[in-house]
Backbone as CSV, one residue per row, in Angstrom:
resi,resn,N_x,N_y,N_z,CA_x,CA_y,CA_z,C_x,C_y,C_z
1,MET,212.750,202.619,-87.769,211.893,203.153,-88.789,212.593,204.245,-89.593
2,LEU,213.294,205.152,-88.923,214.045,206.177,-89.624,215.511,205.768,-89.663
3,SER,216.179,206.132,-90.733,217.542,205.644,-90.943,218.593,206.521,-90.273
4,LYS,219.736,205.926,-90.075,220.887,206.629,-89.517,221.309,207.758,-90.462
5,SER,221.250,207.511,-91.766,221.635,208.549,-92.729,220.681,209.747,-92.667
6,PHE,219.390,209.485,-92.433,218.435,210.586,-92.274,218.820,211.446,-91.076
7,PHE,219.090,210.806,-89.935,219.445,211.572,-88.737,220.783,212.283,-88.892
8,SER,221.688,211.718,-89.658,222.956,212.386,-89.929,222.715,213.667,-90.734
9,ARG,221.904,213.567,-91.782,221.571,214.757,-92.584,220.829,215.789,-91.741
10,LEU,219.877,215.318,-90.952,219.104,216.228,-90.111,220.008,216.905,-89.077
11,GLY,220.897,216.142,-88.459,221.807,216.709,-87.470,222.685,217.804,-88.050
12,LYS,223.192,217.586,-89.259,224.022,218.614,-89.916,223.206,219.866,-90.213
13,LYS,221.953,219.676,-90.630,221.084,220.817,-90.910,220.766,221.566,-89.615
14,VAL,220.523,220.833,-88.527,220.221,221.451,-87.242,221.402,222.286,-86.751
15,ILE,222.616,221.777,-86.917,223.800,222.540,-86.509,223.869,223.854,-87.279
16,LYS,223.652,223.809,-88.589,223.695,225.040,-89.398,222.627,226.032,-88.942
17,MET,221.421,225.531,-88.710,220.341,226.415,-88.269,220.611,226.991,-86.882
18,TYR,221.116,226.155,-85.984,221.423,226.599,-84.626,222.507,227.687,-84.659
19,LYS,223.574,227.439,-85.421,224.654,228.422,-85.512,224.172,229.722,-86.142
20,ALA,223.319,229.635,-87.151,222.780,230.846,-87.773,221.980,231.647,-86.754
21,HIS,221.183,230.960,-85.952,220.351,231.630,-84.951,221.207,232.294,-83.867
22,ILE,222.103,231.543,-83.271,222.887,232.034,-82.129,223.996,232.992,-82.569
23,PHE,224.767,232.606,-83.556,225.968,233.368,-83.895,225.757,234.392,-85.013
24,ASP,225.069,234.020,-86.083,224.904,234.955,-87.193,223.863,236.031,-86.893
25,ARG,222.728,235.631,-86.314,221.680,236.604,-85.979,221.862,237.201,-84.583
26,ALA,222.832,236.663,-83.822,223.150,237.154,-82.478,221.910,237.193,-81.580
27,THR,221.160,236.074,-81.583,219.980,235.971,-80.728,220.128,234.755,-79.813
28,ASP,219.587,234.888,-78.601,219.712,233.795,-77.646,218.704,232.687,-77.962
29,ILE,218.667,231.681,-77.116,217.838,230.500,-77.356,216.353,230.852,-77.405
30,ARG,215.967,231.931,-76.744,214.557,232.346,-76.707,214.200,233.344,-77.808
31,GLY,215.180,233.698,-78.640,214.931,234.616,-79.751,215.192,236.074,-79.446
32,ASN,215.735,236.368,-78.262,216.050,237.753,-77.886,217.466,238.100,-78.335
33,ARG,217.647,239.340,-78.770,218.988,239.784,-79.163,219.899,239.742,-77.932
34,PHE,221.162,239.345,-78.132,222.114,239.367,-77.028,222.332,240.807,-76.609
35,LYS,222.379,241.036,-75.302,222.605,242.387,-74.794,224.021,242.823,-75.104
36,GLY,224.256,244.122,-75.052,225.582,244.667,-75.336,226.578,244.320,-74.250
37,TYR,227.825,244.495,-74.583,228.909,244.225,-73.637,229.148,245.429,-72.746
38,SER,229.976,245.255,-71.731,230.373,246.392,-70.897,231.104,247.390,-71.805
39,PRO,231.090,248.660,-71.455,231.725,249.659,-72.328,233.202,249.354,-72.632
40,LYS,233.960,248.929,-71.624,235.386,248.656,-71.823,235.599,247.451,-72.756
41,TYR,234.904,246.332,-72.470,235.045,245.123,-73.291,234.504,245.368,-74.696
42,GLY,233.359,246.032,-74.795,232.758,246.320,-76.099,233.667,247.147,-76.981
43,ALA,234.338,248.139,-76.393,235.260,248.984,-77.172,236.438,248.161,-77.685
44,LYS,236.981,247.292,-76.829,238.094,246.437,-77.258,237.658,245.467,-78.355
45,LYS,236.461,244.896,-78.213,235.977,243.943,-79.216,235.748,244.646,-80.550
46,ARG,235.099,245.814,-80.531,234.853,246.555,-81.773,236.148,246.982,-82.448
47,ALA,237.185,247.244,-81.646,238.480,247.656,-82.192,239.328,246.464,-82.629
48,GLY,238.875,245.240,-82.336,239.635,244.048,-82.711,240.876,243.842,-81.863
49,GLN,240.838,244.270,-80.613,242.007,244.221,-79.742,242.016,243.050,-78.767
50,LEU,241.083,242.123,-78.910,241.047,240.982,-78.003,241.979,239.880,-78.513
51,THR,242.594,239.152,-77.609,243.541,238.100,-77.949,242.891,237.032,-78.824
52,GLY,243.479,236.777,-79.980,243.003,235.733,-80.881,241.729,236.064,-81.633
53,GLN,241.294,237.301,-81.562,240.014,237.689,-82.162,240.061,237.590,-83.690
54,PHE,238.984,237.023,-84.278,238.891,237.019,-85.734,238.081,238.236,-86.157
55,SER,238.334,238.732,-87.345,237.784,240.018,-87.788,236.264,240.054,-87.810
56,GLY,235.605,238.940,-88.072,234.149,238.926,-88.153,233.438,239.113,-86.832
57,SER,234.142,239.037,-85.725,233.484,239.149,-84.420,233.419,240.579,-83.899
58,ALA,234.095,241.501,-84.552,234.173,242.865,-84.039,232.815,243.561,-83.979
59,SER,231.951,243.314,-84.920,230.709,244.071,-85.010,229.482,243.331,-84.474
60,THR,229.661,242.232,-83.769,228.515,241.453,-83.299,228.522,241.301,-81.781
61,THR,227.327,241.134,-81.231,227.215,240.835,-79.802,227.072,239.329,-79.576
62,ALA,227.181,238.541,-80.640,227.120,237.081,-80.515,228.283,236.599,-79.645
63,PRO,228.101,235.481,-78.921,229.127,235.011,-77.990,230.293,234.313,-78.679
64,MET,231.061,235.083,-79.442,232.262,234.515,-80.045,233.286,235.615,-80.272
65,VAL,234.518,235.237,-80.056,235.643,236.127,-80.313,236.608,235.418,-81.260
66,THR,237.007,234.207,-80.907,238.006,233.488,-81.693,237.394,232.505,-82.685
67,LYS,236.128,232.259,-82.595,235.371,231.295,-83.395,235.598,229.861,-82.937
68,ALA,236.377,229.644,-81.889,236.605,228.291,-81.372,235.312,227.700,-80.823
69,PHE,234.543,228.491,-80.090,233.268,228.019,-79.539,232.299,227.673,-80.674
70,TYR,232.255,228.496,-81.693,231.409,228.269,-82.875,231.767,226.952,-83.555
71,ASN,233.045,226.731,-83.776,233.496,225.531,-84.481,233.470,224.266,-83.624
72,ASP,233.353,224.407,-82.328,233.426,223.264,-81.423,232.128,222.455,-81.350
73,LEU,231.009,223.027,-81.772,229.734,222.306,-81.746,229.736,221.244,-82.835
74,LYS,229.572,219.987,-82.438,229.681,218.861,-83.373,228.495,217.916,-83.250
75,LEU,228.272,217.186,-84.319,227.274,216.127,-84.354,227.900,214.883,-83.741
76,ARG,227.193,214.272,-82.787,227.713,213.099,-82.094,226.640,212.016,-82.020
77,ASN,227.065,210.772,-81.888,226.179,209.635,-81.600,224.951,209.552,-82.507
78,VAL,225.170,209.514,-83.801,224.068,209.346,-84.745,223.667,207.878,-84.766
79,SER,222.361,207.613,-84.677,221.841,206.243,-84.732,220.493,206.264,-85.434
80,THR,219.840,205.136,-85.474,218.506,205.071,-86.061,217.451,205.661,-85.131
81,LYS,217.860,206.007,-83.918,216.937,206.602,-82.952,217.108,208.111,-82.836
82,GLY,218.176,208.668,-83.386,218.370,210.103,-83.279,219.826,210.498,-83.346
83,PHE,220.118,211.640,-82.765,221.483,212.173,-82.753,221.665,213.048,-81.523
84,ARG,222.908,213.371,-81.263,223.253,214.305,-80.191,224.166,215.374,-80.763
85,LEU,224.001,216.567,-80.261,224.918,217.652,-80.562,225.704,217.923,-79.293
86,LYS,226.981,218.233,-79.456,227.800,218.417,-78.267,228.967,219.351,-78.584
87,TRP,229.307,220.169,-77.592,230.540,220.928,-77.693,231.646,219.972,-77.281
88,SER,232.596,219.752,-78.158,233.645,218.769,-77.917,234.524,219.119,-76.731
89,SER,234.989,220.352,-76.676,235.918,220.700,-75.599,235.575,222.015,-74.910
90,ARG,234.597,222.727,-75.397,234.292,224.039,-74.837,232.895,224.133,-74.230
91,GLY,232.355,223.014,-73.807,231.012,222.974,-73.223,230.866,223.793,-71.961
92,GLU,231.949,223.974,-71.216,231.879,224.764,-69.979,231.492,226.211,-70.270
93,ARG,231.718,226.659,-71.490,231.360,228.031,-71.847,229.851,228.242,-71.875
94,VAL,229.097,227.191,-72.113,227.635,227.303,-72.127,227.152,227.816,-70.772
95,ASN,227.632,227.220,-69.676,227.241,227.659,-68.332,227.772,229.049,-68.022
96,HIS,229.003,229.319,-68.428,229.598,230.638,-68.196,228.789,231.722,-68.919
97,LEU,228.423,231.466,-70.164,227.630,232.429,-70.929,226.251,232.641,-70.282
98,ALA,225.639,231.560,-69.805,224.329,231.665,-69.165,224.402,232.548,-67.921
99,LYS,225.480,232.420,-67.140,225.641,233.251,-65.945,225.759,234.729,-66.313
100,MET,226.260,234.997,-67.524,226.405,236.379,-67.996,225.152,236.866,-68.728
101,GLY,224.093,236.041,-68.765,222.865,236.431,-69.433,222.843,236.140,-70.921
102,ARG,223.781,235.343,-71.402,223.871,234.988,-72.822,223.538,233.497,-72.953
103,VAL,222.259,233.186,-72.916,221.793,231.801,-72.880,221.780,231.224,-74.297
104,VAL,222.632,230.220,-74.524,222.708,229.594,-75.846,221.988,228.258,-75.900
105,THR,221.717,227.650,-74.742,220.920,226.433,-74.653,220.561,226.203,-73.189
106,THR,219.464,225.487,-72.974,219.064,225.130,-71.615,218.566,223.685,-71.634
107,ASP,218.417,223.109,-70.456,217.866,221.759,-70.369,216.426,221.738,-70.885
108,ASP,215.672,222.785,-70.560,214.272,222.853,-70.965,214.086,223.222,-72.434
109,GLN,215.010,223.991,-72.974,214.908,224.427,-74.362,216.290,224.310,-75.018
110,PRO,216.618,223.113,-75.518,217.947,222.915,-76.098,218.151,223.621,-77.435
111,PHE,217.051,223.878,-78.164,217.136,224.517,-79.474,216.172,225.696,-79.541
112,PRO,216.480,226.670,-80.396,215.520,227.747,-80.642,214.232,227.182,-81.251
113,THR,213.128,227.874,-81.067,211.827,227.408,-81.541,211.821,227.127,-83.033
114,ASP,212.442,227.996,-83.844,212.440,227.771,-85.288,213.176,226.489,-85.661
115,VAL,214.208,226.131,-84.911,214.949,224.889,-85.166,214.090,223.683,-84.765
116,VAL,213.394,223.776,-83.642,212.517,222.686,-83.197,211.424,222.427,-84.237
117,LEU,210.820,223.487,-84.739,209.771,223.331,-85.751,210.307,222.674,-87.020
118,GLU,211.518,223.019,-87.402,212.126,222.399,-88.587,212.436,220.926,-88.338
119,ILE,212.903,220.588,-87.143,213.157,219.182,-86.803,211.851,218.396,-86.925
120,GLU,210.793,218.907,-86.336,209.502,218.227,-86.405,209.029,218.067,-87.841
121,ARG,209.170,219.121,-88.633,208.740,219.081,-90.028,209.508,218.025,-90.811
122,GLN,210.823,217.974,-90.619,211.663,217.010,-91.337,211.345,215.576,-90.923
123,VAL,211.151,215.358,-89.618,210.845,214.007,-89.128,209.500,213.534,-89.670
124,LEU,208.499,214.382,-89.604,207.183,213.998,-90.110,207.213,213.720,-91.611
125,ARG,207.953,214.534,-92.340,208.084,214.317,-93.790,208.779,212.995,-94.084
126,GLU,209.801,212.665,-93.318,210.524,211.404,-93.520,209.648,210.210,-93.150
127,ILE,208.875,210.340,-92.093,207.965,209.257,-91.702,206.966,208.992,-92.825
128,GLU,206.392,210.044,-93.360,205.447,209.885,-94.466,206.106,209.238,-95.683
129,ARG,207.372,209.568,-95.912,208.087,209.036,-97.064,208.376,207.546,-96.921
130,VAL,208.778,207.106,-95.727,209.211,205.713,-95.559,208.110,204.772,-95.077
131,SER,207.023,205.308,-94.579,205.990,204.439,-94.013,204.608,204.830,-94.540
132,PRO,203.970,203.941,-95.301,202.634,204.271,-95.793,201.613,204.401,-94.669
133,LYS,201.801,203.651,-93.604,200.928,203.745,-92.429,201.777,204.248,-91.266
134,PRO,201.755,205.553,-91.019,202.601,206.100,-89.956,202.338,205.447,-88.604
135,LYS,203.417,205.152,-87.915,203.331,204.608,-86.561,203.475,205.755,-85.579
136,ARG,203.188,205.457,-84.360,203.329,206.462,-83.317,204.819,206.719,-83.078
137,ILE,205.208,207.974,-82.976,206.613,208.322,-82.729,206.671,209.404,-81.662
138,ARG,207.687,209.312,-80.828,207.903,210.301,-79.779,209.166,211.078,-80.117
139,ILE,209.079,212.380,-80.094,210.223,213.244,-80.348,210.648,213.829,-79.016
140,THR,211.884,213.583,-78.629,212.403,214.060,-77.354,213.550,215.015,-77.604
141,LEU,213.425,216.217,-77.101,214.481,217.221,-77.173,214.830,217.594,-75.750
142,GLY,216.094,217.464,-75.382,216.436,217.804,-74.021,217.840,217.445,-73.636
143,LYS,218.118,217.558,-72.353,219.461,217.376,-71.824,220.042,216.014,-72.163
144,LYS,219.311,214.956,-71.924,219.831,213.618,-72.159,220.002,213.318,-73.628
145,LEU,219.087,213.790,-74.447,219.134,213.527,-75.873,218.978,214.849,-76.609
146,SER,220.040,215.564,-76.827,219.964,216.819,-77.564,219.745,216.499,-79.033
147,GLY,218.667,215.902,-79.341,218.327,215.476,-80.678,217.012,214.721,-80.624
148,LEU,216.879,213.724,-81.416,215.606,213.013,-81.511,215.734,211.594,-81.008
149,GLY,214.602,211.028,-80.660,214.570,209.598,-80.432,214.254,209.155,-79.029
150,LYS,214.701,207.996,-78.718,214.568,207.241,-77.472,213.380,206.371,-77.467
């Protein structure tokens, strides 16, 4: 019912919104500001003294230093049933960050609430656009399908 191109556009928009929430606004998956770093690490980060650090990371508590983790989140497996988002090579950092209290995603809540609401809004709008008589649709967000469909 929904096209692969729709899910591709939606997936790209979701990535931008997710990155804005986690990295630009420095808030975790539940909408809480990331806590500060230890005094020693925080001083080094603010001074730009960490290995490979890019200049934009000095003043934020967002979980990035080199921007590799930020850039590693990619759109994967787009189909007519949905899409998946995945860290290509740095997914292990998600668990490491969670252990440190910096939760960027969970099985129960893969996206921030504002991103989920936008996904729902876009899907419903697309359904109305392509189908004069809307059919029943199930939206699944979670570990197996970090996107829509099934």
